[in-house]
C-alpha positions in Angstrom: 126.6 143.3 27.2 123.7 140.9 27.8 124.5 137.9 30.1 123.7 134.4 28.8 121.5 132.4 30.8 122.5 128.6 30.7 120.3 127.2 33.2 117.5 124.7 32.3 114.0 125.5 33.3 112.2 122.7 35.6 109.4 121.0 34.1 106.0 122.2 35.6 105.1 118.8 36.6 108.4 118.3 38.6 107.7 121.7 40.5 104.2 120.7 41.5 105.7 117.2 42.8 108.1 119.1 44.9 105.3 121.4 46.3 103.2 118.3 47.0 105.9 116.6 48.9 107.0 119.7 51.1 103.2 120.0 51.9 102.9 116.2 53.1 106.1 116.7 55.2 104.6 119.7 56.8 101.2 118.1 57.4 102.9 114.7 58.7 105.2 116.7 61.0 102.3 118.6 62.5 100.1 115.3 62.9 103.0 113.6 64.8 103.5 116.4 67.1 99.9 116.7 68.0 98.3 113.3 67.9 100.9 110.5 68.1 102.1 109.6 71.5 105.8 109.4 71.6 107.8 109.1 74.8 109.6 112.3 75.3 112.7 111.8 77.5 112.9 115.6 77.9 109.2 116.1 78.9 109.3 118.4 82.2 105.5 119.1 81.9 103.5 122.3 81.8 102.8 124.2 85.0 99.2 124.7 85.3 99.5 127.1 88.1 101.8 130.0 87.7 102.2 131.2 90.3 100.9 128.6 92.6 97.2 129.8 93.7 96.4 130.6 97.3 93.2 128.6 97.9 90.9 130.4 100.5 87.4 128.7 100.5 84.5 130.2 101.9 84.5 129.4 105.7 81.3 127.8 107.6 82.2 128.2 111.2 80.7 125.7 113.6 78.2 126.8 116.1 79.7 128.3 119.3 78.0 128.8 122.8 76.8 132.2 123.6 78.5 134.6 126.0 76.4 135.9 129.0 77.0 139.7 129.3 74.5 140.4 131.5 72.0 141.5 128.8 71.2 140.3 125.5 72.9 136.9 124.5 75.9 137.7 122.0 77.1 134.9 119.9 80.9 134.3 119.9 82.5 134.6 116.5 85.2 132.1 116.0 88.5 133.3 114.4 88.4 132.0 110.7 90.8 129.3 110.2 92.4 129.5 106.6 92.5 126.3 104.5 90.4 123.5 103.1 88.6 122.6 106.4 88.2 125.8 107.8 87.1 125.5 111.5 85.8 121.9 111.1 87.6 119.2 112.9 89.6 121.8 114.6 90.1 119.2 117.3 92.1 117.0 115.1 95.0 119.7 114.6 97.5 121.2 116.9 98.6 124.8 117.2 102.1 124.0 115.6 103.2 121.0 117.5 104.1 117.9 115.3 103.0 114.7 117.2 104.0 111.5 115.6 103.3 107.8 116.7 103.1 104.3 115.0 99.4 104.9 114.3 98.9 108.8 114.0 100.4 112.1 112.8 99.1 115.3 114.0 100.4 118.9 113.1 98.6 122.2 112.4 97.9 121.4 108.9 97.7 117.4 108.8 96.0 114.7 110.7 96.3 111.0 109.7 95.2 108.1 111.9 96.2 104.5 110.7 94.4 101.6 111.3 94.2 97.8 110.2 91.1 95.6 109.8 89.9 92.3 108.7 86.8 91.5 106.8 85.6 88.4 104.8 89.2 86.9 105.0 90.8 90.1 103.8 93.2 92.4 105.8 93.0 96.0 104.7 95.0 99.1 105.9 93.3 102.6 106.2 94.9 105.9 106.5 92.2 108.5 107.3 93.6 111.9 106.2 92.6 115.4 106.9 94.5 118.3 105.6 94.0 122.0 105.8 96.5 122.7 102.8 96.0 120.9 99.6 99.8 121.2 98.7 100.0 118.5 101.6 98.6 115.9 99.1 101.4 115.2 96.7 102.2 112.7 93.9 105.8 111.8 92.8 107.7 109.6 90.3 109.9 107.1 91.9 112.9 108.1 89.6 112.2 111.8 90.5 111.0 112.8 87.0 108.3 111.9 84.5 110.8 111.5 81.7 112.7 108.8 83.6 110.9 105.5 83.6 113.0 104.3 86.7 111.3 102.3 89.3 111.4 101.9 93.1 110.1 99.8 96.0 107.4 102.0 97.6 109.3 102.2 100.7 112.3 103.7 98.9 110.2 106.2 97.0 108.5 107.3 100.1 111.9 108.0 101.9 113.0 109.7 98.9 110.1 112.2 99.1 109.9 112.4 102.7 106.1 111.1 103.0 104.4 110.5 106.0 102.1 108.0 104.3 102.1 106.8 100.9 100.4 104.3 98.3 101.0 103.0 94.8 99.9 105.4 92.0 98.7 104.7 88.5 102.1 103.9 86.8 101.5 106.3 84.0 104.8 105.9 82.5 103.8 102.4 81.5 100.8 103.6 79.4 100.8 105.4 76.0 97.8 107.5 76.8 95.8 109.2 79.4 95.7 112.6 81.3 98.7 112.9 83.7 98.9 115.8 86.0 101.1 115.8 89.1 101.3 118.5 91.8 99.8 121.0 89.3 102.2 120.2 86.4 100.6 118.6 83.2 102.9 115.9 81.5 100.4 114.4 79.1 97.0 115.3 77.8 95.7 112.6 75.8 92.4 110.6 75.9 92.3 107.0 77.1 89.8 104.3 77.5 90.2 104.1 81.1 88.3 106.0 84.0 90.2 108.9 85.4 90.4 110.6 88.7 91.0 114.3 89.4 91.8 116.0 92.4 91.2 119.8 92.0 93.0 122.7 93.6 90.0 123.5 95.9 90.2 120.0 97.4 87.3 118.4 95.7 87.8 115.1 93.8 86.0 113.7 90.8 85.9 110.3 88.7 85.0 110.3 85.1 84.2 107.6 82.6 86.1 107.9 79.2 83.3 109.4 77.4 82.9 112.1 80.2 86.3 113.4 80.1 86.6 117.0 78.9 90.3 117.9 79.3 89.9 121.6 78.7 87.2 121.9 81.2 89.0 119.9 83.8 92.1 122.0 83.4 90.0 125.2 83.4 88.4 124.1 86.7 91.8 123.8 88.3 93.0 120.1 88.1 95.9 119.6 90.6 96.4 116.0 90.3 95.0 113.6 87.7 95.3 109.6 87.6 94.6 107.3 84.7 94.0 103.8 85.9 90.8 103.0 87.7 88.1 102.1 87.6 85.9 104.5 89.6 84.5 102.6 92.6 81.5 104.7 93.5 78.7 106.1 91.2 78.0 109.9 91.1 75.7 109.5 94.0 78.3 107.9 96.2 76.7 104.6 96.0 78.5 101.2 95.6 78.6 99.8 92.2 78.7 96.4 90.7 79.8 96.6 87.2 83.4 97.9 86.3 85.5 98.4 83.2 88.7 96.7 84.8 89.5 93.2 83.6 90.8 92.2 87.2 87.5 91.9 89.1 88.4 88.9 91.2 90.0 88.8 94.6 93.3 90.6 94.4 95.6 93.1 96.4 94.3 96.6 96.1 95.5 100.2 96.4 92.8 102.9 96.2 91.9 106.5 97.0 88.7 107.7 98.5 87.2 111.2 99.0 84.8 112.4 101.6 84.9 116.3 101.3 87.5 118.8 100.4 90.4 118.2 102.8 89.4 114.7 103.9 90.6 111.6 102.1 91.3 108.1 102.7 93.9 105.8 101.5 93.3 102.0 101.4 95.4 99.1 100.7 94.1 95.5 100.8 96.6 92.6 101.3 96.1 89.6 99.1 97.2 86.5 97.4 98.0 84.9 101.0 95.5 82.5 102.1 97.1 82.4 105.5 97.0 86.1 105.9 94.4 87.8 103.4 92.9 86.7 100.1 92.4 90.3 98.8 89.1 91.9 97.7 86.9 92.0 94.5 86.2 95.4 93.2 82.6 95.0 94.3 83.8 94.4 97.9 86.3 97.4 97.7 83.5 99.6 96.4 81.3 98.6 99.3 84.2 99.2 101.8 84.6 102.8 100.4 80.9 103.5 100.9 81.1 102.0 104.5 84.1 104.4 105.2 81.7 107.5 104.3 83.3 108.3 101.0 81.4 110.1 98.1 84.1 109.2 95.4 86.6 106.4 95.2 89.2 105.4 92.7 91.1 102.1 92.2 94.8 102.4 91.7 97.7 100.1 90.7 97.2 96.7 92.7 98.4 93.3 92.5 102.0 93.0 93.4 102.3 96.9 93.2 99.7 97.2 96.0 101.5 98.7 99.0 101.2 101.3 101.9 104.1 103.0 103.8 103.9 104.8 107.1 107.1 107.0 107.8 108.8 105.2 104.8 108.3 101.8 106.3 106.1 99.1 104.6 103.2 98.3 106.7 101.3 96.5 104.3 102.0 92.7 103.3 103.1 91.9 99.9 101.7 88.6 98.1 103.3 85.5 99.5 104.6 83.7 96.2 105.6 86.7 94.0 106.5 89.4 96.6 106.5 92.9 96.2 106.9 94.9 92.8 108.9 98.0 92.1 106.6 100.8 91.2 106.7 103.9 88.9 104.9 106.4 91.0 103.3 107.1 94.4 100.5 109.3 96.2 101.6 110.6 99.5 101.2 113.1 102.2 103.8 115.3 103.7 103.9 118.9 105.1 103.3 121.5 102.6 
């Protein structure tokens, strides 16, 4: 017996409309996932180094005296020291002993000297940093994770991470875009109108204008840290500059990072907004300072009430007189790897 078919066929126009709607939904979903910045509370980042790389640069030993063996002089061959600096600055490190004072920290992998200076009515603090292992240079979120926008005072964040010394970061969680890489984990890969700073796994550091940013090339080169705040403070030849993209060019408290060579970095914090103590620095003055400190790259970070430096988890910089210290979202810090 032939079965009856009581279903009513759909009009072709209706079928086409449904197909178009489904296609639009698929395209819209793809666009949202790939182009629109939405805060992802579950974002745990993408590890760019799995497993973590072991960096072993080409060593350039310092010249050593010859040994007289009674015949032809034989040049002594030093034992290569692995790490960023190789045999350079060997006198700054110990054989394993840790020496920590109010102004200096020394171990077999880290040497930091802390100093305070005054110039043109501005007081500034300098942490001169030498590290043999790039993993001693860390960056952390105040809440402990990128997905949480929590903030802390810099001393509290420093204590949480066990930092020897620390300065304010770029408060990336307060921005909608910009490249964010912390300790080899990428949390955000979008373009921004701000200058960025990248610390690579081989210890080199570069700053980029927005039009110079090629995220694929940066990641392929081995980006270990990436900050998006700025502006850059030295030109590509390491010379001071006068024109900046930042709106805050006047006297202000400052936090900034400098680079001399792989393994040698400088943290600088300038106190400000206190006429009796320190008026702060302009960006041009900060640029000149990093040039005088011997840096070839330098980068401005979160300043104003956020500017701060700690030593052994104690605040050593002086916050603005009227407004006081601000809680911050992230820090740059040094600790034993």
